[in-house]
PDB file of N, H, CA, C and O in Angstrom:
ATOM      1  N   UNK A   1     -23.978  15.437   2.674  1.00  0.00           N
ATOM      2  CA  UNK A   1     -22.752  14.916   3.239  1.00  0.00           C
ATOM      3  C   UNK A   1     -22.326  13.691   2.443  1.00  0.00           C
ATOM      4  O   UNK A   1     -23.129  12.800   2.165  1.00  0.00           O
ATOM      5  N   UNK A   2     -21.070  13.666   2.087  1.00  0.00           N
ATOM      6  H   UNK A   2     -20.418  14.391   2.312  1.00  0.00           H
ATOM      7  CA  UNK A   2     -20.482  12.527   1.379  1.00  0.00           C
ATOM      8  C   UNK A   2     -19.374  11.945   2.242  1.00  0.00           C
ATOM      9  O   UNK A   2     -18.723  12.670   2.994  1.00  0.00           O
ATOM     10  N   UNK A   3     -19.159  10.657   2.138  1.00  0.00           N
ATOM     11  H   UNK A   3     -19.688  10.067   1.527  1.00  0.00           H
ATOM     12  CA  UNK A   3     -18.017  10.017   2.779  1.00  0.00           C
ATOM     13  C   UNK A   3     -17.142   9.453   1.679  1.00  0.00           C
ATOM     14  O   UNK A   3     -17.536   8.523   0.975  1.00  0.00           O
ATOM     15  N   UNK A   4     -15.959  10.014   1.533  1.00  0.00           N
ATOM     16  H   UNK A   4     -15.639  10.770   2.105  1.00  0.00           H
ATOM     17  CA  UNK A   4     -15.043   9.593   0.483  1.00  0.00           C
ATOM     18  C   UNK A   4     -13.882   8.814   1.095  1.00  0.00           C
ATOM     19  O   UNK A   4     -13.443   9.101   2.208  1.00  0.00           O
ATOM     20  N   UNK A   5     -13.399   7.836   0.358  1.00  0.00           N
ATOM     21  H   UNK A   5     -13.756   7.603  -0.546  1.00  0.00           H
ATOM     22  CA  UNK A   5     -12.208   7.088   0.744  1.00  0.00           C
ATOM     23  C   UNK A   5     -11.040   7.727  -0.014  1.00  0.00           C
ATOM     24  O   UNK A   5     -10.814   7.412  -1.182  1.00  0.00           O
ATOM     25  N   UNK A   6     -10.310   8.609   0.638  1.00  0.00           N
ATOM     26  H   UNK A   6     -10.494   8.864   1.587  1.00  0.00           H
ATOM     27  CA  UNK A   6      -9.260   9.410   0.013  1.00  0.00           C
ATOM     28  C   UNK A   6      -8.011   8.567  -0.199  1.00  0.00           C
ATOM     29  O   UNK A   6      -7.542   7.888   0.714  1.00  0.00           O
ATOM     30  N   UNK A   7      -7.473   8.620  -1.432  1.00  0.00           N
ATOM     31  H   UNK A   7      -7.854   9.172  -2.174  1.00  0.00           H
ATOM     32  CA  UNK A   7      -6.259   7.860  -1.743  1.00  0.00           C
ATOM     33  C   UNK A   7      -5.124   8.724  -2.289  1.00  0.00           C
ATOM     34  O   UNK A   7      -4.022   8.221  -2.508  1.00  0.00           O
ATOM     35  N   UNK A   8      -5.376  10.024  -2.514  1.00  0.00           N
ATOM     36  H   UNK A   8      -6.272  10.432  -2.336  1.00  0.00           H
ATOM     37  CA  UNK A   8      -4.328  10.917  -3.011  1.00  0.00           C
ATOM     38  C   UNK A   8      -4.569  12.316  -2.460  1.00  0.00           C
ATOM     39  O   UNK A   8      -5.690  12.821  -2.503  1.00  0.00           O
ATOM     40  N   UNK A   9      -3.526  12.933  -1.948  1.00  0.00           N
ATOM     41  H   UNK A   9      -2.615  12.523  -1.914  1.00  0.00           H
ATOM     42  CA  UNK A   9      -3.602  14.286  -1.391  1.00  0.00           C
ATOM     43  C   UNK A   9      -2.568  15.138  -2.109  1.00  0.00           C
ATOM     44  O   UNK A   9      -1.403  14.755  -2.221  1.00  0.00           O
ATOM     45  N   UNK A  10      -3.005  16.304  -2.596  1.00  0.00           N
ATOM     46  H   UNK A  10      -3.951  16.615  -2.505  1.00  0.00           H
ATOM     47  CA  UNK A  10      -2.129  17.191  -3.350  1.00  0.00           C
ATOM     48  C   UNK A  10      -2.135  18.584  -2.711  1.00  0.00           C
ATOM     49  O   UNK A  10      -3.012  19.393  -3.017  1.00  0.00           O
ATOM     50  N   UNK A  11      -1.168  18.879  -1.825  1.00  0.00           N
ATOM     51  H   UNK A  11      -0.456  18.222  -1.577  1.00  0.00           H
ATOM     52  CA  UNK A  11      -1.097  20.208  -1.218  1.00  0.00           C
ATOM     53  C   UNK A  11      -0.663  21.243  -2.260  1.00  0.00           C
ATOM     54  O   UNK A  11       0.306  21.021  -2.986  1.00  0.00           O
ATOM     55  N   UNK A  12      -1.373  22.364  -2.335  1.00  0.00           N
ATOM     56  H   UNK A  12      -2.160  22.544  -1.745  1.00  0.00           H
ATOM     57  CA  UNK A  12      -1.082  23.384  -3.343  1.00  0.00           C
ATOM     58  C   UNK A  12      -0.894  24.770  -2.726  1.00  0.00           C
ATOM     59  O   UNK A  12      -1.144  25.774  -3.392  1.00  0.00           O
ATOM     60  N   UNK A  13      -0.474  24.840  -1.512  1.00  0.00           N
ATOM     61  H   UNK A  13      -0.270  24.024  -0.971  1.00  0.00           H
ATOM     62  CA  UNK A  13      -0.303  26.134  -0.856  1.00  0.00           C
ATOM     63  C   UNK A  13      -1.563  26.521  -0.111  1.00  0.00           C
ATOM     64  O   UNK A  13      -1.835  25.992   0.966  1.00  0.00           O
ATOM     65  N   UNK A  14      -2.346  27.451  -0.679  1.00  0.00           N
ATOM     66  H   UNK A  14      -2.125  27.881  -1.554  1.00  0.00           H
ATOM     67  CA  UNK A  14      -3.563  27.929  -0.019  1.00  0.00           C
ATOM     68  C   UNK A  14      -4.680  26.887  -0.024  1.00  0.00           C
ATOM     69  O   UNK A  14      -5.598  26.971   0.792  1.00  0.00           O
ATOM     70  N   UNK A  15      -4.621  25.921  -0.914  1.00  0.00           N
ATOM     71  H   UNK A  15      -3.875  25.852  -1.577  1.00  0.00           H
ATOM     72  CA  UNK A  15      -5.635  24.872  -1.031  1.00  0.00           C
ATOM     73  C   UNK A  15      -4.964  23.504  -1.025  1.00  0.00           C
ATOM     74  O   UNK A  15      -3.759  23.381  -1.244  1.00  0.00           O
ATOM     75  N   UNK A  16      -5.765  22.493  -0.772  1.00  0.00           N
ATOM     76  H   UNK A  16      -6.744  22.593  -0.594  1.00  0.00           H
ATOM     77  CA  UNK A  16      -5.332  21.107  -0.888  1.00  0.00           C
ATOM     78  C   UNK A  16      -6.371  20.378  -1.721  1.00  0.00           C
ATOM     79  O   UNK A  16      -7.567  20.473  -1.446  1.00  0.00           O
ATOM     80  N   UNK A  17      -5.924  19.652  -2.738  1.00  0.00           N
ATOM     81  H   UNK A  17      -4.953  19.576  -2.962  1.00  0.00           H
ATOM     82  CA  UNK A  17      -6.838  18.817  -3.518  1.00  0.00           C
ATOM     83  C   UNK A  17      -6.750  17.406  -2.976  1.00  0.00           C
ATOM     84  O   UNK A  17      -5.661  16.879  -2.752  1.00  0.00           O
ATOM     85  N   UNK A  18      -7.918  16.795  -2.767  1.00  0.00           N
ATOM     86  H   UNK A  18      -8.804  17.223  -2.949  1.00  0.00           H
ATOM     87  CA  UNK A  18      -7.970  15.399  -2.342  1.00  0.00           C
ATOM     88  C   UNK A  18      -8.756  14.617  -3.379  1.00  0.00           C
ATOM     89  O   UNK A  18      -9.731  15.112  -3.945  1.00  0.00           O
ATOM     90  N   UNK A  19      -8.322  13.398  -3.618  1.00  0.00           N
ATOM     91  H   UNK A  19      -7.531  12.995  -3.158  1.00  0.00           H
ATOM     92  CA  UNK A  19      -8.944  12.527  -4.616  1.00  0.00           C
ATOM     93  C   UNK A  19      -9.263  11.197  -3.950  1.00  0.00           C
ATOM     94  O   UNK A  19      -8.502  10.707  -3.117  1.00  0.00           O
ATOM     95  N   UNK A  20     -10.393  10.623  -4.326  1.00  0.00           N
ATOM     96  H   UNK A  20     -11.012  11.021  -5.004  1.00  0.00           H
ATOM     97  CA  UNK A  20     -10.755   9.343  -3.756  1.00  0.00           C
ATOM     98  C   UNK A  20     -11.974   8.740  -4.421  1.00  0.00           C
ATOM     99  O   UNK A  20     -12.367   9.132  -5.520  1.00  0.00           O
ATOM    100  N   UNK A  21     -12.561   7.782  -3.734  1.00  0.00           N
ATOM    101  H   UNK A  21     -12.242   7.464  -2.842  1.00  0.00           H
ATOM    102  CA  UNK A  21     -13.728   7.045  -4.239  1.00  0.00           C
ATOM    103  C   UNK A  21     -14.904   7.226  -3.287  1.00  0.00           C
ATOM    104  O   UNK A  21     -14.743   7.335  -2.072  1.00  0.00           O
ATOM    105  N   UNK A  22     -16.103   7.255  -3.892  1.00  0.00           N
ATOM    106  H   UNK A  22     -16.234   7.167  -4.879  1.00  0.00           H
ATOM    107  CA  UNK A  22     -17.315   7.404  -3.092  1.00  0.00           C
ATOM    108  C   UNK A  22     -17.996   6.087  -2.767  1.00  0.00           C
ATOM    109  O   UNK A  22     -18.683   5.981  -1.752  1.00  0.00           O
ATOM    110  N   UNK A  23     -17.817   5.089  -3.606  1.00  0.00           N
ATOM    111  H   UNK A  23     -17.259   5.174  -4.432  1.00  0.00           H
ATOM    112  CA  UNK A  23     -18.561   3.851  -3.410  1.00  0.00           C
ATOM    113  C   UNK A  23     -17.790   2.671  -3.972  1.00  0.00           C
ATOM    114  O   UNK A  23     -16.715   2.834  -4.548  1.00  0.00           O
ATOM    115  N   UNK A  24     -18.351   1.476  -3.800  1.00  0.00           N
ATOM    116  H   UNK A  24     -19.225   1.343  -3.332  1.00  0.00           H
ATOM    117  CA  UNK A  24     -17.689   0.258  -4.261  1.00  0.00           C
ATOM    118  C   UNK A  24     -17.631   0.156  -5.781  1.00  0.00           C
ATOM    119  O   UNK A  24     -16.864  -0.648  -6.311  1.00  0.00           O
ATOM    120  N   UNK A  25     -18.425   0.954  -6.491  1.00  0.00           N
ATOM    121  H   UNK A  25     -19.047   1.607  -6.060  1.00  0.00           H
ATOM    122  CA  UNK A  25     -18.393   0.945  -7.957  1.00  0.00           C
ATOM    123  C   UNK A  25     -17.242   1.781  -8.497  1.00  0.00           C
ATOM    124  O   UNK A  25     -16.987   1.779  -9.702  1.00  0.00           O
ATOM    125  N   UNK A  26     -16.553   2.488  -7.630  1.00  0.00           N
ATOM    126  H   UNK A  26     -16.760   2.489  -6.651  1.00  0.00           H
ATOM    127  CA  UNK A  26     -15.380   3.234  -8.044  1.00  0.00           C
ATOM    128  C   UNK A  26     -15.639   4.653  -8.495  1.00  0.00           C
ATOM    129  O   UNK A  26     -14.799   5.236  -9.182  1.00  0.00           O
ATOM    130  N   UNK A  27     -16.778   5.234  -8.131  1.00  0.00           N
ATOM    131  H   UNK A  27     -17.460   4.761  -7.573  1.00  0.00           H
ATOM    132  CA  UNK A  27     -17.057   6.619  -8.491  1.00  0.00           C
ATOM    133  C   UNK A  27     -15.969   7.508  -7.910  1.00  0.00           C
ATOM    134  O   UNK A  27     -15.796   7.568  -6.693  1.00  0.00           O
ATOM    135  N   UNK A  28     -15.229   8.203  -8.784  1.00  0.00           N
ATOM    136  H   UNK A  28     -15.370   8.154  -9.773  1.00  0.00           H
ATOM    137  CA  UNK A  28     -14.117   9.049  -8.355  1.00  0.00           C
ATOM    138  C   UNK A  28     -14.612  10.436  -7.980  1.00  0.00           C
ATOM    139  O   UNK A  28     -15.590  10.942  -8.530  1.00  0.00           O
ATOM    140  N   UNK A  29     -13.911  11.033  -7.031  1.00  0.00           N
ATOM    141  H   UNK A  29     -13.117  10.623  -6.584  1.00  0.00           H
ATOM    142  CA  UNK A  29     -14.232  12.382  -6.597  1.00  0.00           C
ATOM    143  C   UNK A  29     -12.927  13.148  -6.414  1.00  0.00           C
ATOM    144  O   UNK A  29     -11.906  12.589  -6.014  1.00  0.00           O
ATOM    145  N   UNK A  30     -12.987  14.426  -6.714  1.00  0.00           N
ATOM    146  H   UNK A  30     -13.816  14.881  -7.040  1.00  0.00           H
ATOM    147  CA  UNK A  30     -11.895  15.352  -6.403  1.00  0.00           C
ATOM    148  C   UNK A  30     -12.521  16.497  -5.630  1.00  0.00           C
ATOM    149  O   UNK A  30     -13.582  16.998  -6.003  1.00  0.00           O
ATOM    150  N   UNK A  31     -11.872  16.910  -4.559  1.00  0.00           N
ATOM    151  H   UNK A  31     -11.010  16.503  -4.256  1.00  0.00           H
ATOM    152  CA  UNK A  31     -12.405  17.997  -3.744  1.00  0.00           C
ATOM    153  C   UNK A  31     -11.276  18.964  -3.396  1.00  0.00           C
ATOM    154  O   UNK A  31     -10.139  18.559  -3.154  1.00  0.00           O
ATOM    155  N   UNK A  32     -11.616  20.246  -3.378  1.00  0.00           N
ATOM    156  H   UNK A  32     -12.539  20.576  -3.575  1.00  0.00           H
ATOM    157  CA  UNK A  32     -10.654  21.279  -2.988  1.00  0.00           C
ATOM    158  C   UNK A  32     -10.947  21.676  -1.550  1.00  0.00           C
ATOM    159  O   UNK A  32     -12.064  22.076  -1.222  1.00  0.00           O
ATOM    160  N   UNK A  33      -9.950  21.566  -0.706  1.00  0.00           N
ATOM    161  H   UNK A  33      -9.043  21.241  -0.973  1.00  0.00           H
ATOM    162  CA  UNK A  33     -10.071  21.920   0.698  1.00  0.00           C
ATOM    163  C   UNK A  33      -9.162  23.107   0.997  1.00  0.00           C
ATOM    164  O   UNK A  33      -8.153  23.308   0.321  1.00  0.00           O
ATOM    165  N   UNK A  34      -9.516  23.879   1.996  1.00  0.00           N
ATOM    166  H   UNK A  34     -10.336  23.715   2.545  1.00  0.00           H
ATOM    167  CA  UNK A  34      -8.625  24.934   2.468  1.00  0.00           C
ATOM    168  C   UNK A  34      -7.394  24.263   3.067  1.00  0.00           C
ATOM    169  O   UNK A  34      -7.499  23.186   3.653  1.00  0.00           O
ATOM    170  N   UNK A  35      -6.237  24.885   2.926  1.00  0.00           N
ATOM    171  H   UNK A  35      -6.151  25.760   2.450  1.00  0.00           H
ATOM    172  CA  UNK A  35      -4.989  24.297   3.412  1.00  0.00           C
ATOM    173  C   UNK A  35      -5.023  24.001   4.909  1.00  0.00           C
ATOM    174  O   UNK A  35      -4.291  23.126   5.372  1.00  0.00           O
ATOM    175  N   UNK A  36      -5.847  24.704   5.672  1.00  0.00           N
ATOM    176  H   UNK A  36      -6.442  25.414   5.296  1.00  0.00           H
ATOM    177  CA  UNK A  36      -5.923  24.467   7.116  1.00  0.00           C
ATOM    178  C   UNK A  36      -6.703  23.193   7.465  1.00  0.00           C
ATOM    179  O   UNK A  36      -6.654  22.739   8.609  1.00  0.00           O
ATOM    180  N   UNK A  37      -7.418  22.615   6.503  1.00  0.00           N
ATOM    181  H   UNK A  37      -7.458  22.983   5.574  1.00  0.00           H
ATOM    182  CA  UNK A  37      -8.170  21.375   6.749  1.00  0.00           C
ATOM    183  C   UNK A  37      -7.185  20.217   6.932  1.00  0.00           C
ATOM    184  O   UNK A  37      -6.168  20.141   6.243  1.00  0.00           O
ATOM    185  N   UNK A  38      -7.495  19.339   7.848  1.00  0.00           N
ATOM    186  H   UNK A  38      -8.322  19.402   8.407  1.00  0.00           H
ATOM    187  CA  UNK A  38      -6.638  18.185   8.111  1.00  0.00           C
ATOM    188  C   UNK A  38      -6.942  17.086   7.105  1.00  0.00           C
ATOM    189  O   UNK A  38      -7.806  16.243   7.343  1.00  0.00           O
ATOM    190  N   UNK A  39      -6.231  17.095   5.980  1.00  0.00           N
ATOM    191  H   UNK A  39      -5.529  17.780   5.787  1.00  0.00           H
ATOM    192  CA  UNK A  39      -6.444  16.084   4.943  1.00  0.00           C
ATOM    193  C   UNK A  39      -5.507  14.907   5.184  1.00  0.00           C
ATOM    194  O   UNK A  39      -4.315  15.089   5.432  1.00  0.00           O
ATOM    195  N   UNK A  40      -6.064  13.693   5.107  1.00  0.00           N
ATOM    196  H   UNK A  40      -7.032  13.546   4.905  1.00  0.00           H
ATOM    197  CA  UNK A  40      -5.255  12.488   5.258  1.00  0.00           C
ATOM    198  C   UNK A  40      -5.919  11.364   4.473  1.00  0.00           C
ATOM    199  O   UNK A  40      -7.111  11.424   4.173  1.00  0.00           O
ATOM    200  N   UNK A  41      -5.152  10.359   4.150  1.00  0.00           N
ATOM    201  H   UNK A  41      -4.183  10.310   4.393  1.00  0.00           H
ATOM    202  CA  UNK A  41      -5.697   9.207   3.435  1.00  0.00           C
ATOM    203  C   UNK A  41      -6.687   8.483   4.334  1.00  0.00           C
ATOM    204  O   UNK A  41      -6.542   8.479   5.556  1.00  0.00           O
ATOM    205  N   UNK A  42      -7.696   7.868   3.718  1.00  0.00           N
ATOM    206  H   UNK A  42      -7.813   7.871   2.725  1.00  0.00           H
ATOM    207  CA  UNK A  42      -8.724   7.146   4.466  1.00  0.00           C
ATOM    208  C   UNK A  42     -10.069   7.832   4.319  1.00  0.00           C
ATOM    209  O   UNK A  42     -10.259   8.661   3.429  1.00  0.00           O
ATOM    210  N   UNK A  43     -11.002   7.484   5.193  1.00  0.00           N
ATOM    211  H   UNK A  43     -10.848   6.811   5.916  1.00  0.00           H
ATOM    212  CA  UNK A  43     -12.359   8.038   5.133  1.00  0.00           C
ATOM    213  C   UNK A  43     -12.358   9.508   5.515  1.00  0.00           C
ATOM    214  O   UNK A  43     -11.782   9.906   6.528  1.00  0.00           O
ATOM    215  N   UNK A  44     -13.018  10.307   4.681  1.00  0.00           N
ATOM    216  H   UNK A  44     -13.486   9.983   3.858  1.00  0.00           H
ATOM    217  CA  UNK A  44     -13.104  11.743   4.932  1.00  0.00           C
ATOM    218  C   UNK A  44     -14.531  12.197   4.665  1.00  0.00           C
ATOM    219  O   UNK A  44     -14.995  12.098   3.529  1.00  0.00           O
ATOM    220  N   UNK A  45     -15.246  12.695   5.678  1.00  0.00           N
ATOM    221  H   UNK A  45     -14.869  12.776   6.601  1.00  0.00           H
ATOM    222  CA  UNK A  45     -16.585  13.223   5.446  1.00  0.00           C
ATOM    223  C   UNK A  45     -16.477  14.598   4.772  1.00  0.00           C
ATOM    224  O   UNK A  45     -15.688  15.444   5.194  1.00  0.00           O
ATOM    225  N   UNK A  46     -17.262  14.806   3.741  1.00  0.00           N
ATOM    226  H   UNK A  46     -17.903  14.119   3.398  1.00  0.00           H
ATOM    227  CA  UNK A  46     -17.249  16.056   2.988  1.00  0.00           C
ATOM    228  C   UNK A  46     -18.659  16.611   2.885  1.00  0.00           C
ATOM    229  O   UNK A  46     -19.610  15.871   2.635  1.00  0.00           O
ATOM    230  N   UNK A  47     -18.790  17.913   3.077  1.00  0.00           N
ATOM    231  H   UNK A  47     -18.018  18.515   3.279  1.00  0.00           H
ATOM    232  CA  UNK A  47     -20.042  18.610   2.802  1.00  0.00           C
ATOM    233  C   UNK A  47     -19.806  19.456   1.568  1.00  0.00           C
ATOM    234  O   UNK A  47     -18.708  19.970   1.355  1.00  0.00           O
ATOM    235  N   UNK A  48     -20.843  19.600   0.754  1.00  0.00           N
ATOM    236  H   UNK A  48     -21.736  19.183   0.926  1.00  0.00           H
ATOM    237  CA  UNK A  48     -20.700  20.406  -0.450  1.00  0.00           C
ATOM    238  C   UNK A  48     -22.023  21.047  -0.817  1.00  0.00           C
ATOM    239  O   UNK A  48     -23.087  20.603  -0.387  1.00  0.00           O
ATOM    240  N   UNK A  49     -21.942  22.094  -1.618  1.00  0.00           N
ATOM    241  H   UNK A  49     -21.077  22.455  -1.968  1.00  0.00           H
ATOM    242  CA  UNK A  49     -23.136  22.736  -2.159  1.00  0.00           C
ATOM    243  C   UNK A  49     -23.353  22.160  -3.561  1.00  0.00           C
ATOM    244  O   UNK A  49     -22.501  22.345  -4.430  1.00  0.00           O
ATOM    245  N   UNK A  50     -24.467  21.471  -3.802  1.00  0.00           N
ATOM    246  H   UNK A  50     -25.159  21.321  -3.095  1.00  0.00           H
ATOM    247  CA  UNK A  50     -24.707  20.886  -5.114  1.00  0.00           C
ATOM    248  C   UNK A  50     -24.571  21.890  -6.260  1.00  0.00           C
ATOM    249  O   UNK A  50     -24.161  21.516  -7.358  1.00  0.00           O
ATOM    250  N   UNK A  51     -24.907  23.151  -6.022  1.00  0.00           N
ATOM    251  H   UNK A  51     -25.240  23.455  -5.129  1.00  0.00           H
ATOM    252  CA  UNK A  51     -24.788  24.158  -7.085  1.00  0.00           C
ATOM    253  C   UNK A  51     -23.334  24.394  -7.479  1.00  0.00           C
ATOM    254  O   UNK A  51     -23.068  24.889  -8.574  1.00  0.00           O
ATOM    255  N   UNK A  52     -22.396  24.052  -6.610  1.00  0.00           N
ATOM    256  H   UNK A  52     -22.612  23.650  -5.720  1.00  0.00           H
ATOM    257  CA  UNK A  52     -20.974  24.257  -6.896  1.00  0.00           C
ATOM    258  C   UNK A  52     -20.287  23.012  -7.447  1.00  0.00           C
ATOM    259  O   UNK A  52     -19.095  23.052  -7.752  1.00  0.00           O
ATOM    260  N   UNK A  53     -21.013  21.913  -7.579  1.00  0.00           N
ATOM    261  H   UNK A  53     -21.982  21.880  -7.332  1.00  0.00           H
ATOM    262  CA  UNK A  53     -20.424  20.655  -8.043  1.00  0.00           C
ATOM    263  C   UNK A  53     -20.326  20.630  -9.570  1.00  0.00           C
ATOM    264  O   UNK A  53     -21.120  21.261 -10.268  1.00  0.00           O
ATOM    265  N   UNK A  54     -19.346  19.897 -10.068  1.00  0.00           N
ATOM    266  H   UNK A  54     -18.700  19.385  -9.502  1.00  0.00           H
ATOM    267  CA  UNK A  54     -19.159  19.692 -11.504  1.00  0.00           C
ATOM    268  C   UNK A  54     -19.145  18.193 -11.740  1.00  0.00           C
ATOM    269  O   UNK A  54     -18.504  17.453 -10.993  1.00  0.00           O
ATOM    270  N   UNK A  55     -19.841  17.741 -12.762  1.00  0.00           N
ATOM    271  H   UNK A  55     -20.362  18.342 -13.369  1.00  0.00           H
ATOM    272  CA  UNK A  55     -19.948  16.322 -13.074  1.00  0.00           C
ATOM    273  C   UNK A  55     -19.385  16.070 -14.458  1.00  0.00           C
ATOM    274  O   UNK A  55     -19.548  16.886 -15.365  1.00  0.00           O
ATOM    275  N   UNK A  56     -18.702  14.906 -14.618  1.00  0.00           N
ATOM    276  H   UNK A  56     -18.569  14.243 -13.881  1.00  0.00           H
ATOM    277  CA  UNK A  56     -18.056  14.574 -15.877  1.00  0.00           C
ATOM    278  C   UNK A  56     -18.442  13.181 -16.319  1.00  0.00           C
ATOM    279  O   UNK A  56     -18.667  12.300 -15.489  1.00  0.00           O
ATOM    280  N   UNK A  57     -18.522  12.975 -17.624  1.00  0.00           N
ATOM    281  H   UNK A  57     -18.340  13.690 -18.298  1.00  0.00           H
ATOM    282  CA  UNK A  57     -18.785  11.670 -18.197  1.00  0.00           C
ATOM    283  C   UNK A  57     -17.524  10.827 -18.080  1.00  0.00           C
ATOM    284  O   UNK A  57     -16.449  11.266 -18.488  1.00  0.00           O
ATOM    285  N   UNK A  58     -17.638   9.633 -17.532  1.00  0.00           N
ATOM    286  H   UNK A  58     -18.512   9.276 -17.200  1.00  0.00           H
ATOM    287  CA  UNK A  58     -16.467   8.774 -17.323  1.00  0.00           C
ATOM    288  C   UNK A  58     -15.829   8.340 -18.621  1.00  0.00           C
ATOM    289  O   UNK A  58     -14.606   8.227 -18.696  1.00  0.00           O
ATOM    290  N   UNK A  59     -16.627   8.094 -19.648  1.00  0.00           N
ATOM    291  H   UNK A  59     -17.620   8.185 -19.587  1.00  0.00           H
ATOM    292  CA  UNK A  59     -16.085   7.595 -20.922  1.00  0.00           C
ATOM    293  C   UNK A  59     -15.390   8.689 -21.717  1.00  0.00           C
ATOM    294  O   UNK A  59     -14.294   8.475 -22.236  1.00  0.00           O
ATOM    295  N   UNK A  60     -16.010   9.853 -21.819  1.00  0.00           N
ATOM    296  H   UNK A  60     -16.900  10.026 -21.398  1.00  0.00           H
ATOM    297  CA  UNK A  60     -15.460  10.917 -22.668  1.00  0.00           C
ATOM    298  C   UNK A  60     -14.628  11.947 -21.907  1.00  0.00           C
ATOM    299  O   UNK A  60     -13.784  12.631 -22.486  1.00  0.00           O
ATOM    300  N   UNK A  61     -14.879  12.048 -20.605  1.00  0.00           N
ATOM    301  H   UNK A  61     -15.564  11.493 -20.135  1.00  0.00           H
ATOM    302  CA  UNK A  61     -14.197  13.069 -19.810  1.00  0.00           C
ATOM    303  C   UNK A  61     -14.824  14.450 -19.947  1.00  0.00           C
ATOM    304  O   UNK A  61     -14.343  15.410 -19.345  1.00  0.00           O
ATOM    305  N   UNK A  62     -15.891  14.559 -20.732  1.00  0.00           N
ATOM    306  H   UNK A  62     -16.281  13.779 -21.221  1.00  0.00           H
ATOM    307  CA  UNK A  62     -16.548  15.849 -20.939  1.00  0.00           C
ATOM    308  C   UNK A  62     -17.429  16.194 -19.751  1.00  0.00           C
ATOM    309  O   UNK A  62     -18.012  15.325 -19.102  1.00  0.00           O
ATOM    310  N   UNK A  63     -17.508  17.503 -19.487  1.00  0.00           N
ATOM    311  H   UNK A  63     -17.035  18.209 -20.014  1.00  0.00           H
ATOM    312  CA  UNK A  63     -18.342  17.977 -18.397  1.00  0.00           C
ATOM    313  C   UNK A  63     -19.812  17.836 -18.764  1.00  0.00           C
ATOM    314  O   UNK A  63     -20.212  18.137 -19.888  1.00  0.00           O
ATOM    315  N   UNK A  64     -20.616  17.374 -17.803  1.00  0.00           N
ATOM    316  H   UNK A  64     -20.290  17.129 -16.889  1.00  0.00           H
ATOM    317  CA  UNK A  64     -22.049  17.240 -17.988  1.00  0.00           C
ATOM    318  C   UNK A  64     -22.737  18.511 -17.521  1.00  0.00           C
ATOM    319  O   UNK A  64     -22.332  19.100 -16.519  1.00  0.00           O
ATOM    320  N   UNK A  65     -23.759  18.935 -18.224  1.00  0.00           N
ATOM    321  H   UNK A  65     -24.088  18.456 -19.038  1.00  0.00           H
ATOM    322  CA  UNK A  65     -24.483  20.151 -17.844  1.00  0.00           C
ATOM    323  C   UNK A  65     -25.559  19.856 -16.831  1.00  0.00           C
ATOM    324  O   UNK A  65     -26.267  20.766 -16.400  1.00  0.00           O
TER     325      UNK A  65
END
């Protein structure tokens, strides 16, 4: 379980993308939610499957394996 501070919501029809921060160091997160999920700015608890997560290097933007 993650608690993200959501600051941007992007409705895309069947899905909604939410963007925010995980901690005071500014770790950014993007999550895809089903359109029926109640997305709003502020604290949002998120559950995820680690096998489905993608990680990126902050400096280069390249995906980490």
